[in-house]
N, CA, C and O atoms as a Maestro MAE file, in Angstrom:
{
 s_m_m2io_version
 :::
 2.0.0
}

f_m_ct {
 s_m_title
 :::
 protein
 m_atom[288] {
  # First column is atom index #
  i_m_mmod_type
  r_m_x_coord
  r_m_y_coord
  r_m_z_coord
  i_m_residue_number
  s_m_chain_name
  s_m_pdb_residue_name
  s_m_pdb_atom_name
  i_m_atomic_number
  :::
  1 25 22.813 -30.414 20.563 1 A "MET " " N  " 7
  2 3 23.027 -29.588 19.401 1 A "MET " " CA " 6
  3 2 23.592 -28.237 19.832 1 A "MET " " C  " 6
  4 15 23.253 -27.697 20.885 1 A "MET " " O  " 8
  5 25 24.445 -27.726 18.992 2 A "GLU " " N  " 7
  6 3 24.983 -26.389 19.225 2 A "GLU " " CA " 6
  7 2 23.883 -25.359 18.949 2 A "GLU " " C  " 6
  8 15 22.969 -25.629 18.170 2 A "GLU " " O  " 8
  9 25 23.963 -24.192 19.576 3 A "PRO " " N  " 7
  10 3 22.921 -23.181 19.338 3 A "PRO " " CA " 6
  11 2 22.772 -22.796 17.863 3 A "PRO " " C  " 6
  12 15 21.654 -22.610 17.383 3 A "PRO " " O  " 8
  13 25 23.887 -22.678 17.148 4 A "LEU " " N  " 7
  14 3 23.810 -22.314 15.733 4 A "LEU " " CA " 6
  15 2 23.143 -23.420 14.920 4 A "LEU " " C  " 6
  16 15 22.372 -23.132 14.005 4 A "LEU " " O  " 8
  17 25 23.430 -24.676 15.242 5 A "GLN " " N  " 7
  18 3 22.790 -25.795 14.557 5 A "GLN " " CA " 6
  19 2 21.284 -25.810 14.829 5 A "GLN " " C  " 6
  20 15 20.484 -26.088 13.936 5 A "GLN " " O  " 8
  21 25 20.915 -25.510 16.061 6 A "LEU " " N  " 7
  22 3 19.506 -25.486 16.431 6 A "LEU " " CA " 6
  23 2 18.768 -24.382 15.654 6 A "LEU " " C  " 6
  24 15 17.659 -24.596 15.164 6 A "LEU " " O  " 8
  25 25 19.388 -23.214 15.549 7 A "ILE " " N  " 7
  26 3 18.781 -22.114 14.796 7 A "ILE " " CA " 6
  27 2 18.633 -22.494 13.329 7 A "ILE " " C  " 6
  28 15 17.598 -22.222 12.722 7 A "ILE " " O  " 8
  29 25 19.657 -23.119 12.753 8 A "ALA " " N  " 7
  30 3 19.595 -23.533 11.347 8 A "ALA " " CA " 6
  31 2 18.508 -24.586 11.139 8 A "ALA " " C  " 6
  32 15 17.781 -24.542 10.147 8 A "ALA " " O  " 8
  33 25 18.395 -25.537 12.078 9 A "PHE " " N  " 7
  34 3 17.379 -26.579 11.982 9 A "PHE " " CA " 6
  35 2 15.974 -25.988 12.047 9 A "PHE " " C  " 6
  36 15 15.111 -26.344 11.245 9 A "PHE " " O  " 8
  37 25 15.741 -25.080 13.005 10 A "GLU " " N  " 7
  38 3 14.425 -24.461 13.137 10 A "GLU " " CA " 6
  39 2 14.081 -23.610 11.908 10 A "GLU " " C  " 6
  40 15 12.932 -23.585 11.467 10 A "GLU " " O  " 8
  41 25 15.070 -22.925 11.367 11 A "SER " " N  " 7
  42 3 14.847 -22.125 10.175 11 A "SER " " CA " 6
  43 2 14.484 -23.013 8.986 11 A "SER " " C  " 6
  44 15 13.576 -22.686 8.222 11 A "SER " " O  " 8
  45 25 15.182 -24.126 8.828 12 A "ALA " " N  " 7
  46 3 14.885 -25.053 7.734 12 A "ALA " " CA " 6
  47 2 13.490 -25.639 7.890 12 A "ALA " " C  " 6
  48 15 12.767 -25.790 6.905 12 A "ALA " " O  " 8
  49 25 13.100 -25.974 9.132 13 A "GLN " " N  " 7
  50 3 11.749 -26.484 9.381 13 A "GLN " " CA " 6
  51 2 10.698 -25.450 9.007 13 A "GLN " " C  " 6
  52 15 9.706 -25.781 8.359 13 A "GLN " " O  " 8
  53 25 10.905 -24.207 9.408 14 A "ARG " " N  " 7
  54 3 9.964 -23.129 9.118 14 A "ARG " " CA " 6
  55 2 9.829 -22.924 7.612 14 A "ARG " " C  " 6
  56 15 8.721 -22.752 7.104 14 A "ARG " " O  " 8
  57 25 10.964 -22.941 6.892 15 A "GLN " " N  " 7
  58 3 10.919 -22.755 5.437 15 A "GLN " " CA " 6
  59 2 10.203 -23.918 4.755 15 A "GLN " " C  " 6
  60 15 9.443 -23.705 3.810 15 A "GLN " " O  " 8
  61 25 10.436 -25.142 5.222 16 A "ALA " " N  " 7
  62 3 9.772 -26.307 4.639 16 A "ALA " " CA " 6
  63 2 8.268 -26.244 4.890 16 A "ALA " " C  " 6
  64 15 7.477 -26.548 3.998 16 A "ALA " " O  " 8
  65 25 7.872 -25.852 6.095 17 A "ARG " " N  " 7
  66 3 6.456 -25.727 6.415 17 A "ARG " " CA " 6
  67 2 5.799 -24.666 5.529 17 A "ARG " " C  " 6
  68 15 4.694 -24.869 5.026 17 A "ARG " " O  " 8
  69 25 6.480 -23.540 5.343 18 A "GLN " " N  " 7
  70 3 5.924 -22.477 4.501 18 A "GLN " " CA " 6
  71 2 5.821 -22.935 3.054 18 A "GLN " " C  " 6
  72 15 4.857 -22.597 2.367 18 A "GLN " " O  " 8
  73 25 6.802 -23.700 2.583 19 A "HIS " " N  " 7
  74 3 6.766 -24.216 1.212 19 A "HIS " " CA " 6
  75 2 5.562 -25.135 1.012 19 A "HIS " " C  " 6
  76 15 4.897 -25.075 -0.022 19 A "HIS " " O  " 8
  77 25 5.284 -25.985 2.003 20 A "VAL " " N  " 7
  78 3 4.135 -26.887 1.912 20 A "VAL " " CA " 6
  79 2 2.830 -26.087 1.914 20 A "VAL " " C  " 6
  80 15 1.928 -26.361 1.122 20 A "VAL " " O  " 8
  81 25 2.736 -25.096 2.808 21 A "LEU " " N  " 7
  82 3 1.521 -24.283 2.870 21 A "LEU " " CA " 6
  83 2 1.297 -23.504 1.583 21 A "LEU " " C  " 6
  84 15 0.157 -23.344 1.147 21 A "LEU " " O  " 8
  85 25 2.372 -23.018 0.970 22 A "ASP " " N  " 7
  86 3 2.253 -22.268 -0.278 22 A "ASP " " CA " 6
  87 2 1.833 -23.145 -1.451 22 A "ASP " " C  " 6
  88 15 1.259 -22.647 -2.419 22 A "ASP " " O  " 8
  89 25 2.112 -24.446 -1.375 23 A "SER " " N  " 7
  90 3 1.786 -25.321 -2.502 23 A "SER " " CA " 6
  91 2 0.405 -25.949 -2.365 23 A "SER " " C  " 6
  92 15 0.000 -26.719 -3.235 23 A "SER " " O  " 8
  93 25 -0.326 -25.642 -1.303 24 A "LEU " " N  " 7
  94 3 -1.671 -26.186 -1.135 24 A "LEU " " CA " 6
  95 2 -2.634 -25.543 -2.136 24 A "LEU " " C  " 6
  96 15 -2.410 -24.409 -2.562 24 A "LEU " " O  " 8
  97 25 -3.698 -26.250 -2.516 25 A "PRO " " N  " 7
  98 3 -4.689 -25.655 -3.417 25 A "PRO " " CA " 6
  99 2 -5.328 -24.430 -2.759 25 A "PRO " " C  " 6
  100 15 -5.623 -24.432 -1.564 25 A "PRO " " O  " 8
  101 25 -5.528 -23.414 -3.546 26 A "GLY " " N  " 7
  102 3 -6.143 -22.203 -3.026 26 A "GLY " " CA " 6
  103 2 -5.153 -21.218 -2.435 26 A "GLY " " C  " 6
  104 15 -5.549 -20.147 -1.977 26 A "GLY " " O  " 8
  105 25 -3.874 -21.561 -2.437 27 A "ALA " " N  " 7
  106 3 -2.870 -20.634 -1.927 27 A "ALA " " CA " 6
  107 2 -2.721 -19.476 -2.911 27 A "ALA " " C  " 6
  108 15 -2.935 -19.659 -4.109 27 A "ALA " " O  " 8
  109 25 -2.356 -18.286 -2.426 28 A "PRO " " N  " 7
  110 3 -2.211 -17.153 -3.342 28 A "PRO " " CA " 6
  111 2 -1.118 -17.412 -4.377 28 A "PRO " " C  " 6
  112 15 -0.095 -18.030 -4.082 28 A "PRO " " O  " 8
  113 25 -1.351 -16.939 -5.564 29 A "ARG " " N  " 7
  114 3 -0.394 -17.112 -6.666 29 A "ARG " " CA " 6
  115 2 0.477 -15.874 -6.798 29 A "ARG " " C  " 6
  116 15 0.057 -14.765 -6.465 29 A "ARG " " O  " 8
  117 25 1.691 -16.075 -7.288 30 A "VAL " " N  " 7
  118 3 2.612 -14.962 -7.511 30 A "VAL " " CA " 6
  119 2 2.891 -14.911 -8.997 30 A "VAL " " C  " 6
  120 15 3.145 -15.974 -9.564 30 A "VAL " " O  " 8
  121 25 2.868 -13.803 -9.671 31 A "PRO " " N  " 7
  122 3 2.524 -12.481 -9.160 31 A "PRO " " CA " 6
  123 2 1.028 -12.338 -8.968 31 A "PRO " " C  " 6
  124 15 0.235 -12.933 -9.698 31 A "PRO " " O  " 8
  125 25 0.653 -11.547 -7.982 32 A "TYR " " N  " 7
  126 3 -0.750 -11.335 -7.648 32 A "TYR " " CA " 6
  127 2 -1.361 -10.330 -8.619 32 A "TYR " " C  " 6
  128 15 -0.789 -9.265 -8.851 32 A "TYR " " O  " 8
  129 25 -2.501 -10.655 -9.177 33 A "THR " " N  " 7
  130 3 -3.188 -9.719 -10.063 33 A "THR " " CA " 6
  131 2 -4.518 -9.351 -9.416 33 A "THR " " C  " 6
  132 15 -5.386 -10.212 -9.264 33 A "THR " " O  " 8
  133 25 -4.694 -8.089 -9.032 34 A "PRO " " N  " 7
  134 3 -5.937 -7.697 -8.374 34 A "PRO " " CA " 6
  135 2 -7.122 -7.743 -9.332 34 A "PRO " " C  " 6
  136 15 -6.964 -7.634 -10.548 34 A "PRO " " O  " 8
  137 25 -8.297 -7.904 -8.766 35 A "THR " " N  " 7
  138 3 -9.508 -7.944 -9.576 35 A "THR " " CA " 6
  139 2 -9.912 -6.529 -9.968 35 A "THR " " C  " 6
  140 15 -9.354 -5.557 -9.459 35 A "THR " " O  " 8
  141 25 -10.879 -6.414 -10.869 36 A "ARG " " N  " 7
  142 3 -11.337 -5.101 -11.319 36 A "ARG " " CA " 6
  143 2 -11.921 -4.298 -10.161 36 A "ARG " " C  " 6
  144 15 -11.701 -3.091 -10.063 36 A "ARG " " O  " 8
  145 25 -12.667 -4.975 -9.283 37 A "ARG " " N  " 7
  146 3 -13.279 -4.277 -8.156 37 A "ARG " " CA " 6
  147 2 -12.198 -3.669 -7.268 37 A "ARG " " C  " 6
  148 15 -12.336 -2.535 -6.808 37 A "ARG " " O  " 8
  149 25 -11.147 -4.402 -7.032 38 A "GLN " " N  " 7
  150 3 -10.062 -3.886 -6.203 38 A "GLN " " CA " 6
  151 2 -9.370 -2.714 -6.889 38 A "GLN " " C  " 6
  152 15 -8.964 -1.763 -6.222 38 A "GLN " " O  " 8
  153 25 -9.231 -2.771 -8.213 39 A "ASP " " N  " 7
  154 3 -8.650 -1.651 -8.946 39 A "ASP " " CA " 6
  155 2 -9.498 -0.404 -8.766 39 A "ASP " " C  " 6
  156 15 -8.966 0.691 -8.590 39 A "ASP " " O  " 8
  157 25 -10.815 -0.565 -8.810 40 A "ALA " " N  " 7
  158 3 -11.713 0.578 -8.649 40 A "ALA " " CA " 6
  159 2 -11.590 1.158 -7.245 40 A "ALA " " C  " 6
  160 15 -11.607 2.376 -7.070 40 A "ALA " " O  " 8
  161 25 -11.468 0.303 -6.262 41 A "VAL " " N  " 7
  162 3 -11.329 0.771 -4.886 41 A "VAL " " CA " 6
  163 2 -10.023 1.535 -4.711 41 A "VAL " " C  " 6
  164 15 -9.998 2.584 -4.067 41 A "VAL " " O  " 8
  165 25 -8.952 1.022 -5.273 42 A "VAL " " N  " 7
  166 3 -7.656 1.700 -5.181 42 A "VAL " " CA " 6
  167 2 -7.731 3.060 -5.867 42 A "VAL " " C  " 6
  168 15 -7.225 4.050 -5.340 42 A "VAL " " O  " 8
  169 25 -8.351 3.111 -7.021 43 A "GLN " " N  " 7
  170 3 -8.478 4.376 -7.746 43 A "GLN " " CA " 6
  171 2 -9.339 5.364 -6.957 43 A "GLN " " C  " 6
  172 15 -9.037 6.557 -6.924 43 A "GLN " " O  " 8
  173 25 -10.407 4.878 -6.321 44 A "MET " " N  " 7
  174 3 -11.263 5.748 -5.535 44 A "MET " " CA " 6
  175 2 -10.502 6.315 -4.333 44 A "MET " " C  " 6
  176 15 -10.619 7.499 -4.018 44 A "MET " " O  " 8
  177 25 -9.725 5.462 -3.669 45 A "ARG " " N  " 7
  178 3 -8.922 5.933 -2.533 45 A "ARG " " CA " 6
  179 2 -7.921 6.997 -2.968 45 A "ARG " " C  " 6
  180 15 -7.746 8.009 -2.289 45 A "ARG " " O  " 8
  181 25 -7.269 6.766 -4.099 46 A "GLN " " N  " 7
  182 3 -6.283 7.716 -4.594 46 A "GLN " " CA " 6
  183 2 -6.940 9.044 -4.939 46 A "GLN " " C  " 6
  184 15 -6.378 10.099 -4.649 46 A "GLN " " O  " 8
  185 25 -8.115 9.014 -5.550 47 A "THR " " N  " 7
  186 3 -8.836 10.234 -5.879 47 A "THR " " CA " 6
  187 2 -9.240 10.975 -4.612 47 A "THR " " C  " 6
  188 15 -9.127 12.198 -4.541 47 A "THR " " O  " 8
  189 25 -9.710 10.234 -3.612 48 A "ALA " " N  " 7
  190 3 -10.111 10.858 -2.346 48 A "ALA " " CA " 6
  191 2 -8.909 11.508 -1.661 48 A "ALA " " C  " 6
  192 15 -9.015 12.618 -1.138 48 A "ALA " " O  " 8
  193 25 -7.776 10.823 -1.663 49 A "ARG " " N  " 7
  194 3 -6.565 11.393 -1.040 49 A "ARG " " CA " 6
  195 2 -6.118 12.662 -1.763 49 A "ARG " " C  " 6
  196 15 -5.743 13.649 -1.130 49 A "ARG " " O  " 8
  197 25 -6.161 12.625 -3.089 50 A "THR " " N  " 7
  198 3 -5.759 13.802 -3.873 50 A "THR " " CA " 6
  199 2 -6.699 14.967 -3.601 50 A "THR " " C  " 6
  200 15 -6.256 16.103 -3.439 50 A "THR " " O  " 8
  201 25 -7.998 14.685 -3.552 51 A "HIS " " N  " 7
  202 3 -8.981 15.727 -3.282 51 A "HIS " " CA " 6
  203 2 -8.775 16.322 -1.889 51 A "HIS " " C  " 6
  204 15 -8.804 17.541 -1.719 51 A "HIS " " O  " 8
  205 25 -8.566 15.462 -0.897 52 A "LEU " " N  " 7
  206 3 -8.340 15.925 0.472 52 A "LEU " " CA " 6
  207 2 -7.059 16.749 0.575 52 A "LEU " " C  " 6
  208 15 -7.030 17.770 1.262 52 A "LEU " " O  " 8
  209 25 -6.012 16.314 -0.097 53 A "ALA " " N  " 7
  210 3 -4.751 17.062 -0.071 53 A "ALA " " CA " 6
  211 2 -4.936 18.442 -0.696 53 A "ALA " " C  " 6
  212 15 -4.389 19.424 -0.194 53 A "ALA " " O  " 8
  213 25 -5.703 18.529 -1.786 54 A "GLY " " N  " 7
  214 3 -5.970 19.818 -2.412 54 A "GLY " " CA " 6
  215 2 -6.761 20.741 -1.504 54 A "GLY " " C  " 6
  216 15 -6.480 21.937 -1.428 54 A "GLY " " O  " 8
  217 25 -7.765 20.179 -0.803 55 A "MET " " N  " 7
  218 3 -8.558 20.989 0.128 55 A "MET " " CA " 6
  219 2 -7.693 21.507 1.277 55 A "MET " " C  " 6
  220 15 -7.797 22.668 1.673 55 A "MET " " O  " 8
  221 25 -6.844 20.638 1.802 56 A "LEU " " N  " 7
  222 3 -5.964 21.058 2.900 56 A "LEU " " CA " 6
  223 2 -4.978 22.130 2.439 56 A "LEU " " C  " 6
  224 15 -4.680 23.065 3.182 56 A "LEU " " O  " 8
  225 25 -4.475 21.994 1.215 57 A "ARG " " N  " 7
  226 3 -3.538 22.983 0.683 57 A "ARG " " CA " 6
  227 2 -4.226 24.336 0.530 57 A "ARG " " C  " 6
  228 15 -3.658 25.368 0.890 57 A "ARG " " O  " 8
  229 25 -5.450 24.333 -0.004 58 A "ARG " " N  " 7
  230 3 -6.183 25.595 -0.157 58 A "ARG " " CA " 6
  231 2 -6.471 26.228 1.206 58 A "ARG " " C  " 6
  232 15 -6.384 27.447 1.358 58 A "ARG " " O  " 8
  233 25 -6.810 25.407 2.186 59 A "THR " " N  " 7
  234 3 -7.056 25.924 3.535 59 A "THR " " CA " 6
  235 2 -5.779 26.519 4.115 59 A "THR " " C  " 6
  236 15 -5.805 27.589 4.722 59 A "THR " " O  " 8
  237 25 -4.668 25.825 3.927 60 A "ALA " " N  " 7
  238 3 -3.393 26.319 4.453 60 A "ALA " " CA " 6
  239 2 -2.985 27.607 3.760 60 A "ALA " " C  " 6
  240 15 -2.377 28.477 4.383 60 A "ALA " " O  " 8
  241 25 -3.309 27.743 2.480 61 A "ASP " " N  " 7
  242 3 -2.964 28.974 1.755 61 A "ASP " " CA " 6
  243 2 -3.764 30.167 2.257 61 A "ASP " " C  " 6
  244 15 -3.292 31.302 2.190 61 A "ASP " " O  " 8
  245 25 -4.979 29.918 2.763 62 A "ARG " " N  " 7
  246 3 -5.811 30.999 3.249 62 A "ARG " " CA " 6
  247 2 -5.409 31.494 4.648 62 A "ARG " " C  " 6
  248 15 -5.706 32.629 5.021 62 A "ARG " " O  " 8
  249 25 -4.750 30.654 5.392 63 A "VAL " " N  " 7
  250 3 -4.360 31.021 6.756 63 A "VAL " " CA " 6
  251 2 -3.165 31.973 6.687 63 A "VAL " " C  " 6
  252 15 -2.169 31.685 6.024 63 A "VAL " " O  " 8
  253 25 -3.275 33.097 7.371 64 A "ASP " " N  " 7
  254 3 -2.157 34.061 7.392 64 A "ASP " " CA " 6
  255 2 -1.075 33.540 8.304 64 A "ASP " " C  " 6
  256 15 -1.367 33.115 9.421 64 A "ASP " " O  " 8
  257 25 0.164 33.560 7.862 65 A "PRO " " N  " 7
  258 3 1.238 33.100 8.737 65 A "PRO " " CA " 6
  259 2 1.437 34.080 9.891 65 A "PRO " " C  " 6
  260 15 1.160 35.273 9.770 65 A "PRO " " O  " 8
  261 25 1.902 33.572 10.961 66 A "CYS " " N  " 7
  262 3 2.167 34.407 12.149 66 A "CYS " " CA " 6
  263 2 3.323 35.343 11.826 66 A "CYS " " C  " 6
  264 15 4.365 34.874 11.370 66 A "CYS " " O  " 8
  265 25 3.178 36.681 12.051 67 A "PRO " " N  " 7
  266 3 4.246 37.612 11.682 67 A "PRO " " CA " 6
  267 2 5.530 37.388 12.487 67 A "PRO " " C  " 6
  268 15 6.630 37.562 11.963 67 A "PRO " " O  " 8
  269 25 5.392 37.011 13.728 68 A "ALA " " N  " 7
  270 3 6.583 36.752 14.545 68 A "ALA " " CA " 6
  271 2 6.285 35.560 15.457 68 A "ALA " " C  " 6
  272 15 5.216 35.499 16.064 68 A "ALA " " O  " 8
  273 25 7.201 34.634 15.556 69 A "PRO " " N  " 7
  274 3 6.935 33.492 16.424 69 A "PRO " " CA " 6
  275 2 6.849 33.955 17.877 69 A "PRO " " C  " 6
  276 15 7.519 34.897 18.300 69 A "PRO " " O  " 8
  277 25 6.003 33.258 18.615 70 A "SER " " N  " 7
  278 3 5.843 33.631 20.029 70 A "SER " " CA " 6
  279 2 7.095 33.267 20.804 70 A "SER " " C  " 6
  280 15 7.725 32.240 20.553 70 A "SER " " O  " 8
  281 25 7.444 34.125 21.746 71 A "ALA " " N  " 7
  282 3 8.620 33.865 22.579 71 A "ALA " " CA " 6
  283 2 8.229 32.828 23.618 71 A "ALA " " C  " 6
  284 15 7.243 32.993 24.337 71 A "ALA " " O  " 8
  285 25 8.970 31.813 23.686 72 A "GLY " " N  " 7
  286 3 8.533 30.815 24.634 72 A "GLY " " CA " 6
  287 2 9.583 29.877 24.918 72 A "GLY " " C  " 6
  288 15 9.388 28.953 25.709 72 A "GLY " " O  " 8
  :::
 }
 m_bond[287] {
  # First column is bond index #
  i_m_from
  i_m_to
  i_m_order
  :::
  1 1 2 1
  2 2 3 1
  3 3 4 2
  4 3 5 1
  5 5 6 1
  6 6 7 1
  7 7 8 2
  8 7 9 1
  9 9 10 1
  10 10 11 1
  11 11 12 2
  12 11 13 1
  13 13 14 1
  14 14 15 1
  15 15 16 2
  16 15 17 1
  17 17 18 1
  18 18 19 1
  19 19 20 2
  20 19 21 1
  21 21 22 1
  22 22 23 1
  23 23 24 2
  24 23 25 1
  25 25 26 1
  26 26 27 1
  27 27 28 2
  28 27 29 1
  29 29 30 1
  30 30 31 1
  31 31 32 2
  32 31 33 1
  33 33 34 1
  34 34 35 1
  35 35 36 2
  36 35 37 1
  37 37 38 1
  38 38 39 1
  39 39 40 2
  40 39 41 1
  41 41 42 1
  42 42 43 1
  43 43 44 2
  44 43 45 1
  45 45 46 1
  46 46 47 1
  47 47 48 2
  48 47 49 1
  49 49 50 1
  50 50 51 1
  51 51 52 2
  52 51 53 1
  53 53 54 1
  54 54 55 1
  55 55 56 2
  56 55 57 1
  57 57 58 1
  58 58 59 1
  59 59 60 2
  60 59 61 1
  61 61 62 1
  62 62 63 1
  63 63 64 2
  64 63 65 1
  65 65 66 1
  66 66 67 1
  67 67 68 2
  68 67 69 1
  69 69 70 1
  70 70 71 1
  71 71 72 2
  72 71 73 1
  73 73 74 1
  74 74 75 1
  75 75 76 2
  76 75 77 1
  77 77 78 1
  78 78 79 1
  79 79 80 2
  80 79 81 1
  81 81 82 1
  82 82 83 1
  83 83 84 2
  84 83 85 1
  85 85 86 1
  86 86 87 1
  87 87 88 2
  88 87 89 1
  89 89 90 1
  90 90 91 1
  91 91 92 2
  92 91 93 1
  93 93 94 1
  94 94 95 1
  95 95 96 2
  96 95 97 1
  97 97 98 1
  98 98 99 1
  99 99 100 2
  100 99 101 1
  101 101 102 1
  102 102 103 1
  103 103 104 2
  104 103 105 1
  105 105 106 1
  106 106 107 1
  107 107 108 2
  108 107 109 1
  109 109 110 1
  110 110 111 1
  111 111 112 2
  112 111 113 1
  113 113 114 1
  114 114 115 1
  115 115 116 2
  116 115 117 1
  117 117 118 1
  118 118 119 1
  119 119 120 2
  120 119 121 1
  121 121 122 1
  122 122 123 1
  123 123 124 2
  124 123 125 1
  125 125 126 1
  126 126 127 1
  127 127 128 2
  128 127 129 1
  129 129 130 1
  130 130 131 1
  131 131 132 2
  132 131 133 1
  133 133 134 1
  134 134 135 1
  135 135 136 2
  136 135 137 1
  137 137 138 1
  138 138 139 1
  139 139 140 2
  140 139 141 1
  141 141 142 1
  142 142 143 1
  143 143 144 2
  144 143 145 1
  145 145 146 1
  146 146 147 1
  147 147 148 2
  148 147 149 1
  149 149 150 1
  150 150 151 1
  151 151 152 2
  152 151 153 1
  153 153 154 1
  154 154 155 1
  155 155 156 2
  156 155 157 1
  157 157 158 1
  158 158 159 1
  159 159 160 2
  160 159 161 1
  161 161 162 1
  162 162 163 1
  163 163 164 2
  164 163 165 1
  165 165 166 1
  166 166 167 1
  167 167 168 2
  168 167 169 1
  169 169 170 1
  170 170 171 1
  171 171 172 2
  172 171 173 1
  173 173 174 1
  174 174 175 1
  175 175 176 2
  176 175 177 1
  177 177 178 1
  178 178 179 1
  179 179 180 2
  180 179 181 1
  181 181 182 1
  182 182 183 1
  183 183 184 2
  184 183 185 1
  185 185 186 1
  186 186 187 1
  187 187 188 2
  188 187 189 1
  189 189 190 1
  190 190 191 1
  191 191 192 2
  192 191 193 1
  193 193 194 1
  194 194 195 1
  195 195 196 2
  196 195 197 1
  197 197 198 1
  198 198 199 1
  199 199 200 2
  200 199 201 1
  201 201 202 1
  202 202 203 1
  203 203 204 2
  204 203 205 1
  205 205 206 1
  206 206 207 1
  207 207 208 2
  208 207 209 1
  209 209 210 1
  210 210 211 1
  211 211 212 2
  212 211 213 1
  213 213 214 1
  214 214 215 1
  215 215 216 2
  216 215 217 1
  217 217 218 1
  218 218 219 1
  219 219 220 2
  220 219 221 1
  221 221 222 1
  222 222 223 1
  223 223 224 2
  224 223 225 1
  225 225 226 1
  226 226 227 1
  227 227 228 2
  228 227 229 1
  229 229 230 1
  230 230 231 1
  231 231 232 2
  232 231 233 1
  233 233 234 1
  234 234 235 1
  235 235 236 2
  236 235 237 1
  237 237 238 1
  238 238 239 1
  239 239 240 2
  240 239 241 1
  241 241 242 1
  242 242 243 1
  243 243 244 2
  244 243 245 1
  245 245 246 1
  246 246 247 1
  247 247 248 2
  248 247 249 1
  249 249 250 1
  250 250 251 1
  251 251 252 2
  252 251 253 1
  253 253 254 1
  254 254 255 1
  255 255 256 2
  256 255 257 1
  257 257 258 1
  258 258 259 1
  259 259 260 2
  260 259 261 1
  261 261 262 1
  262 262 263 1
  263 263 264 2
  264 263 265 1
  265 265 266 1
  266 266 267 1
  267 267 268 2
  268 267 269 1
  269 269 270 1
  270 270 271 1
  271 271 272 2
  272 271 273 1
  273 273 274 1
  274 274 275 1
  275 275 276 2
  276 275 277 1
  277 277 278 1
  278 278 279 1
  279 279 280 2
  280 279 281 1
  281 281 282 1
  282 282 283 1
  283 283 284 2
  284 283 285 1
  285 285 286 1
  286 286 287 1
  287 287 288 2
  :::
 }
}
């Protein structure tokens, strides 16, 4: 087999294998709909990130900037 034919054959095999695995019972469905618990976790993470970003911003606002950069 030519190298290009071999690559095409292996790619087709991989796609067929993935198609079979995706059609098995219990495989994830598309589109994925998260559960309520996962929604709550995502919302909690987003709130924590926003809170942390606000704290860091307030801390950065309190720090006096250096009047002149150090020569180096």
